[in-house]
C-alpha distance (Angstrom), angle and dihedral (degrees) to the residues before:
residue distance angle dihedral
M1 . . .
N2 3.79 . .
F3 3.81 117.4 .
I4 3.80 126.4 -160.4
K5 3.79 131.9 -167.3
M6 3.78 111.5 -93.3
N7 3.78 135.2 161.7
P8 3.81 110.8 -101.0
P9 3.83 120.7 -137.8
G10 3.81 93.9 -91.7
T11 3.80 92.6 54.1
I12 3.80 92.0 47.7
C13 3.82 89.5 51.9
F14 3.81 91.0 46.9
N15 3.80 95.4 47.0
D16 3.79 91.4 51.1
V17 3.82 89.4 63.0
Y18 3.81 95.3 37.6
E19 3.81 92.8 52.9
K20 3.79 92.1 46.9
I21 3.81 90.5 54.4
L22 3.81 90.7 49.8
R23 3.80 89.9 52.6
D24 3.80 91.1 51.6
I25 3.81 99.0 50.8
N26 3.79 129.4 66.3
V27 3.82 109.1 -131.9
N28 3.79 135.1 143.9
N29 3.79 104.5 -169.7
F30 3.78 139.0 25.3
L31 3.78 145.6 -170.3
D32 3.81 118.9 -140.6
V33 3.81 110.8 -157.7
G34 3.79 111.1 -162.1
C35 3.79 91.8 12.8
G36 3.82 94.9 179.6
G37 3.79 111.8 -177.3
G38 3.81 92.1 -8.7
E39 3.81 99.8 -109.1
N40 3.81 95.3 126.3
S41 3.79 91.4 47.3
Q42 3.79 89.2 49.2
I43 3.81 91.4 58.3
A44 3.82 91.1 52.4
L45 3.81 92.0 45.6
Q46 3.79 90.6 51.5
K47 3.81 87.1 58.3
G48 3.80 88.9 61.6
M49 3.81 99.9 -99.0
K50 3.78 129.2 133.2
G51 3.77 119.3 -132.0
V52 3.78 155.5 174.9
G53 3.79 124.9 -135.8
I54 3.78 126.9 -162.6
D55 3.80 130.5 -172.1
F56 3.80 133.1 156.0
S57 3.81 93.3 -143.4
P58 3.84 115.1 95.5
L59 3.80 90.3 -155.0
A60 3.80 91.8 52.1
I61 3.80 91.0 51.1
Q62 3.79 90.0 48.6
R63 3.81 91.7 52.1
S64 3.81 92.6 45.7
Q65 3.80 90.3 49.1
A66 3.80 91.1 54.4
L67 3.81 94.6 45.1
L68 3.80 97.3 44.5
D69 3.79 100.9 32.4
D70 3.82 94.6 122.6
Y71 3.81 92.2 53.0
I72 3.80 90.9 47.1
K73 3.82 92.2 50.7
D74 3.83 90.0 48.8
G75 3.80 90.8 53.2
K76 3.80 92.6 -115.4
Y77 3.79 96.3 114.4
K78 3.78 136.5 35.8
L79 3.80 127.3 -165.4
I80 3.79 124.2 -151.8
Q81 3.78 123.8 -171.0
G82 3.76 108.8 -154.3
D83 3.79 150.2 87.2
F84 3.81 110.6 -66.0
F85 3.81 90.2 -143.5
D86 3.82 92.5 57.4
T87 3.82 104.4 31.2
T88 3.80 113.4 101.6
D89 3.81 103.0 174.7
I90 3.81 98.3 69.4
G91 3.78 96.3 99.0
H92 3.80 134.6 -129.2
N93 3.80 138.3 -117.9
F94 3.78 97.5 55.9
D95 3.79 116.7 171.3
L96 3.79 88.7 -138.0
V97 3.79 134.7 18.3
I98 3.79 118.0 -168.5
S99 3.79 126.5 -170.6
F100 3.76 114.4 173.9
F101 3.80 121.5 -174.1
T102 3.78 94.9 -17.3
M103 3.81 108.3 102.5
E104 3.83 93.2 65.1
H105 3.84 87.2 65.6
I106 3.81 94.0 54.5
E107 3.79 124.6 88.1
D108 3.81 97.0 -151.1
D109 3.79 101.1 44.5
E110 3.81 93.2 166.8
K111 3.82 92.2 57.6
F112 3.81 89.7 46.4
L113 3.79 92.4 51.9
R114 3.81 92.4 48.5
L115 3.81 90.7 51.7
L116 3.79 91.1 50.9
K117 3.78 90.5 51.5
K118 3.81 90.3 55.1
R119 3.81 90.3 58.9
V120 3.82 93.8 57.6
R121 3.80 120.1 86.4
P122 3.82 117.1 -126.8
G123 3.78 106.2 -82.5
G124 3.81 91.5 22.1
Y125 3.78 128.4 120.2
L126 3.77 138.3 -109.0
L127 3.79 119.4 -158.2
F128 3.76 117.5 -167.3
A129 3.79 135.4 -179.1
V130 3.79 129.1 -171.5
P131 3.82 136.9 162.9
A132 3.80 112.2 -93.9
Q133 3.79 137.7 -140.3
S134 3.78 120.6 29.6
D135 3.79 91.6 -136.9
K136 3.82 89.6 63.1
W137 3.80 90.9 67.0
G138 3.79 110.8 136.2
I139 3.78 145.3 151.8
E140 3.81 91.5 -66.8
D141 3.81 89.8 62.9
D142 3.80 89.4 47.8
T143 3.82 93.8 52.3
V144 3.82 102.1 42.6
G145 3.80 99.5 51.5
H146 3.80 101.0 -102.3
L147 3.79 117.3 167.0
R148 3.80 95.5 -172.9
R149 3.77 148.7 -8.9
Y150 3.81 116.2 -132.8
E151 3.77 133.1 -120.5
K152 3.79 115.6 -148.0
T153 3.81 93.4 -116.6
D154 3.82 90.4 51.3
L155 3.80 90.2 54.4
I156 3.79 93.1 48.7
N157 3.81 91.3 50.2
L158 3.81 92.6 46.4
F159 3.80 93.4 51.5
K160 3.81 90.5 46.6
K161 3.82 90.1 54.0
C162 3.80 88.3 54.2
D163 3.82 91.8 47.1
I164 3.80 92.9 -118.3
S165 3.79 119.7 143.8
I166 3.80 114.4 -137.0
F167 3.79 113.5 -141.1
D168 3.77 94.2 -173.9
I169 3.79 143.9 -14.7
F170 3.78 114.3 -150.2
S171 3.78 119.8 -156.9
I172 3.80 104.1 -144.2
G173 3.78 133.2 -147.8
V174 3.80 103.1 9.3
P175 3.00 121.4 -174.3
L176 3.82 103.0 -3.3
C177 3.81 99.3 54.1
N178 3.80 92.0 44.2
A179 3.79 89.2 54.1
I180 3.81 94.9 51.2
L181 3.83 98.2 37.9
K182 3.81 93.7 103.0
L183 3.80 90.3 48.1
S184 3.79 89.5 49.6
N185 3.79 91.1 53.5
L186 3.81 89.8 46.9
T187 3.82 90.8 58.9
I188 3.81 88.0 57.5
I189 3.81 92.9 48.1
K190 3.80 89.7 52.9
S191 3.82 94.0 45.9
M192 3.79 134.0 71.2
E193 3.81 88.4 -99.9
K194 3.80 90.4 88.0
N195 3.83 87.8 70.3
K196 3.81 87.4 69.7
L197 3.80 89.3 72.4
N198 3.81 86.5 88.1
C199 3.82 94.4 50.3
S200 3.79 126.3 95.5
K201 3.81 120.0 -98.4
I202 3.81 89.4 -109.5
E203 3.80 93.4 53.9
Q204 3.80 90.6 45.3
T205 3.79 90.6 51.1
K206 3.80 93.5 49.6
G207 3.78 90.6 61.5
S208 3.79 98.7 35.7
G209 3.80 97.2 95.8
V210 3.79 98.2 44.3
R211 3.80 105.2 46.4
E212 3.79 123.7 145.3
I213 3.80 107.8 -156.7
P214 3.81 120.9 165.3
Y215 3.82 111.6 -113.6
K216 3.80 91.4 5.5
T217 3.82 108.5 60.9
V218 3.81 100.3 -3.5
F219 3.80 124.3 42.9
P220 3.80 142.4 175.9
K221 3.80 110.1 -82.8
M222 3.82 92.4 -111.7
F223 3.84 89.3 67.2
K224 3.81 87.2 77.5
L225 3.79 86.1 81.9
F226 3.81 91.4 74.2
L227 3.80 106.2 11.4
N228 3.80 93.5 81.7
R229 3.79 136.0 92.6
K230 3.79 94.7 -106.1
A231 3.79 94.6 54.7
M232 3.79 91.9 41.7
Y233 3.79 95.8 45.7
P234 3.84 93.9 109.3
F235 3.81 89.5 56.6
L236 3.81 91.3 46.9
L237 3.80 89.2 54.0
C238 3.77 91.6 45.8
Q239 3.80 95.0 52.9
R240 3.80 89.5 58.7
L241 3.80 88.5 69.4
F242 3.80 88.6 62.0
F243 3.82 101.1 40.3
H244 3.80 93.3 114.5
S245 3.79 96.7 39.5
E246 3.80 127.4 97.3
M247 3.80 93.1 -125.6
G248 3.81 102.7 94.8
I249 3.79 122.1 104.3
N250 3.83 88.4 -136.6
Y251 3.80 135.3 35.3
L252 3.80 125.8 -146.7
I253 3.81 112.4 -161.8
K254 3.79 125.2 -161.1
C255 3.81 118.7 -161.8
K256 3.78 135.1 173.5
I257 3.79 116.2 -148.9
C-alpha cells in the first residue's frame, strides 16, 4: 500500500487555531525556531510574510529546503542550520517569533524563552506550542526526545519569570485528540519509531519534526476523504468550547511583547 504525507487530526486542529491567530495580527516578518520540515513556516509565508527558519537537524533543514524552495529562491525565506543558543546571525526585531514543539526538548526552558523574547520587536508577537498534561506522557514522548510535558500553571509561572505577558493559552484538540491518543501511541509501537527508545535525546530530537509513521504522519491516499478541514469542521467547532480548559494534549500560547 502506498502512503502519502497528510496532516493528522491533531495537526488539523492545531493549524485551525494557528491560522486564525495569523489572520488576527498584523505582522510582516517572522522567525521560526525549530522549524522542522517547514510546514509552520509555509503557513506564514502563504499569508504574505517573509521569514527565517532555524533548526539544528540536517534532515529538517533538507526537508524545509525542499518544501520552501520557491520562497527561498524569491528571497522571501532563509534557512539556518544551527543551535539557536549559539547562532548570532539570525537577526532581531521580528514582528513574530514562533516556536512550536521545541521548548519541551530543551533543558533550560527559561533561558530559551528569554532568548526568544529578545528576537521580538517591541509590540511584536510570540507564538508558542508545547505538549500538555504530564499524565498524558506516552511512548511518543519517549521516542522524540521530550524532557517534559507542561501543565497550564507551570507555563503561566514560567512566562511570568521571563516577564512575558500571556494574551491567551489555547487548549488544542479536545475532545478528538484525547480520544485517539492511545491509538496514536499504538501506531508508534507498531512502527520502526520504537527503535528510537535506545537513541540519545539529541538524536531523537533531530528526527522529531520529520517522522514518517504509517497512520500517524503518512496515510493511504483514500484518507484524504476525511483528513481535511471540511470533514473535520465539527471537531474544529467543538474544540473551541474547550480553548480555555486544561484538557488539551497541546497548548498554543499567544503573547505580545
